[in-house]
DRENDREN-442449 format. One line per 2 residues: for each residue x negated, y, z of C-alpha. Coordinates in steps of 0.2 Angstrom, whole numbers. Layout:
% DRENDREN-442449
X,Y,Z ~ ...
% end
This chain:
% DRENDREN-442449
126,371,-36 ~ 133,353,-41
144,363,-52 ~ 125,372,-59
117,356,-61 ~ 132,348,-71
135,366,-82 ~ 115,363,-86
116,345,-91 ~ 131,349,-101
121,361,-109 ~ 105,350,-113
118,338,-121 ~ 124,347,-133
110,358,-138 ~ 100,355,-155
85,345,-152 ~ 76,355,-165
81,372,-160 ~ 83,369,-141
63,381,-135 ~ 75,395,-147
91,392,-136 ~ 94,408,-125
109,403,-117 ~ 101,385,-110
86,396,-105 ~ 94,409,-96
103,395,-88 ~ 91,384,-83
83,401,-73 ~ 100,403,-65
97,387,-60 ~ 81,387,-53
82,402,-46 ~ 98,396,-38
91,381,-30 ~ 76,389,-20
89,402,-10 ~ 101,390,-8
84,377,0 ~ 77,393,10
94,396,16 ~ 96,376,23
79,379,32 ~ 87,396,40
102,383,45 ~ 91,371,51
81,381,60 ~ 96,390,69
106,374,72 ~ 90,369,80
89,382,92 ~ 107,383,95
105,364,102 ~ 93,369,114
102,381,121 ~ 119,371,120
108,359,134 ~ 101,373,143
116,378,147 ~ 125,362,149
123,364,167 ~ 134,380,169
147,372,159 ~ 147,357,171
145,369,187 ~ 166,379,180
171,359,176 ~ 166,354,193
176,370,199 ~ 191,369,193
193,354,197 ~ 190,356,215
202,368,212 ~ 215,357,207
212,346,223 ~ 216,359,234
234,354,230 ~ 230,338,241
229,350,255 ~ 241,361,252
254,359,239 ~ 256,377,237
238,380,233 ~ 239,379,211
229,387,202 ~ 229,389,182
216,387,171 ~ 219,405,163
217,413,180 ~ 201,401,183
195,407,166 ~ 198,425,169
186,423,184 ~ 174,411,178
171,423,162 ~ 169,438,175
155,431,183 ~ 146,427,167
148,446,163 ~ 140,450,181
124,440,180 ~ 111,449,177
100,445,161 ~ 84,436,161
72,433,149 ~ 67,415,155
83,405,153 ~ 82,394,167
82,409,181 ~ 99,415,169
106,397,171 ~ 102,398,191
111,415,193 ~ 126,411,184
127,395,193 ~ 126,404,209
137,421,203 ~ 150,407,194
149,399,210 ~ 151,412,222
167,423,212 ~ 178,406,212
173,404,231 ~ 180,423,234
196,422,226 ~ 201,406,229
197,412,249 ~ 206,428,246
223,415,246 ~ 218,402,257
225,402,276 ~ 211,402,289
210,385,294 ~ 211,380,274
195,388,272 ~ 184,377,281
191,362,273 ~ 189,371,255
170,377,263 ~ 169,358,265
174,352,248 ~ 162,363,240
147,357,251 ~ 150,339,246
153,340,228 ~ 136,352,228
127,338,238 ~ 134,325,228
126,334,212 ~ 111,334,223
112,354,223 ~ 105,362,236
100,376,247 ~ 82,376,242
88,377,224 ~ 97,395,229
84,399,238 ~ 72,398,224
83,405,215 ~ 81,421,223
63,421,230 ~ 61,421,209
71,437,209 ~ 63,447,222
% end
């Protein structure tokens, strides 16, 4: 746009005032600048709307990201229980994205978020529980329960999601 404006101003500056209305190159340049300006304004409007939608969805799905972060840092703390329990971010991401892929699609974003959080939690729990000694499974469950209580995520929210699904 700036380049078009610069070219247009240069042509206007060098144009002969007596024959300015007969200068076809200048008139074509004006038309081209006008059309390009219109297209850019339309694209800016679309971009603004797209940005607004992305921001809304990002805020909706922020709770899913928070759930994933909480679970990952919970796994890291398992090394306190036994130094054998070491989990890589790559392995965690594999199961995290597997849970996302397995989650049912919903029209309502709120239902989708609840379903994602529950399935991610269950998938990670099952994956980690397979590798824990029996005596440490209860500790892991307590860690998870306390974290959920700390975040004020209750069984009632999970039941509420299950009721909506039926």
